C-alpha positions as CSV (number, residue, x, y, z in Angstrom):
1,M,0.0,0.0,0.0
2,K,1.4,3.4,-1.1
3,I,0.8,6.4,1.2
4,N,0.4,9.7,-0.6
5,R,0.4,13.3,0.7
6,C,-2.5,15.5,-0.5
7,I,-1.3,18.4,-2.5
8,R,-4.1,20.6,-1.2
9,C,-4.3,19.9,2.6
10,G,-1.1,18.0,3.3
11,G,-2.9,15.1,4.8
12,F,-1.9,11.5,4.1
13,Y,-4.1,9.0,2.2
14,T,-3.8,5.7,0.4
15,S,-6.0,6.2,-2.7
16,D,-4.8,7.3,-6.2
17,G,-4.6,10.9,-7.3
18,D,-3.0,14.2,-6.2
19,V,-5.6,15.0,-3.6
20,C,-7.1,13.1,-0.7
21,P,-10.7,11.9,-0.8
22,N,-11.6,14.8,1.5
23,C,-10.4,17.4,-1.0
24,V,-11.6,15.8,-4.2
25,T,-14.9,17.6,-4.3
26,K,-13.3,21.1,-3.7
27,D,-10.6,20.3,-6.3
28,N,-13.2,19.3,-8.9
29,M,-15.3,22.4,-8.2
30,E,-12.3,24.7,-8.5
31,L,-11.2,23.0,-11.7
32,S,-14.7,23.6,-13.1
33,V,-14.6,27.3,-12.1
34,F,-11.2,27.7,-13.7
35,K,-12.3,26.1,-17.0
36,S,-15.5,28.3,-17.0
37,Y,-13.5,31.4,-16.2
38,L,-11.1,30.8,-19.1
39,E,-13.8,30.1,-21.5
40,N,-15.4,33.4,-20.7
41,N,-12.2,35.4,-20.4
42,V,-10.0,34.1,-23.3
43,D,-7.7,37.1,-23.3
44,E,-6.7,36.8,-19.6
45,T,-2.9,37.0,-19.3
46,S,-2.2,36.7,-15.6
47,L,-2.6,33.7,-13.3
48,N,-2.6,36.2,-10.4
49,N,-5.6,38.0,-11.9
50,V,-7.4,34.6,-12.4
51,S,-6.6,33.7,-8.8
52,I,-8.0,37.0,-7.5
53,K,-11.1,36.8,-9.6
54,T,-11.9,33.1,-8.9
55,G,-10.5,32.7,-5.4
56,I,-8.4,29.7,-6.5
57,S,-4.8,29.8,-5.3
58,T,-2.0,30.3,-7.9
59,P,-0.4,26.9,-7.0
60,N,-3.7,25.1,-7.7
61,L,-4.1,27.0,-11.0
62,N,-0.6,26.0,-12.1
63,R,-1.5,22.4,-11.1
64,F,-4.7,22.5,-13.1
65,L,-2.8,23.8,-16.2
66,S,-0.5,20.8,-16.0
67,Y,-3.5,18.4,-16.3
68,G,-3.9,19.1,-20.0
69,G,-6.7,20.5,-22.0
70,F,-5.5,24.0,-21.4
71,E,-3.1,24.3,-24.3
72,D,-5.0,27.1,-25.9
73,F,-4.7,29.2,-22.7
74,E,-1.3,28.2,-21.5
75,K,0.5,30.4,-24.0
76,N,-1.3,33.4,-22.4
77,F,0.4,32.8,-19.1
78,K,4.0,32.3,-20.2
């Protein structure tokens, strides 16, 4: 059994994924908010602005970008 550390809360867990079972719902909700925000604000150029406007931390936004499916937006943030 592999023990993982949750990237959101720092707690330990044994299931798969980057976040523990307690954080999955919040993580999925924030990912959905992030996707929706980008779809409606295609010219956004600052992750800091996205963070302020959505309430999602910059480290979580960077993590979401690494999941894939954001290639059209990633170029705006580099």
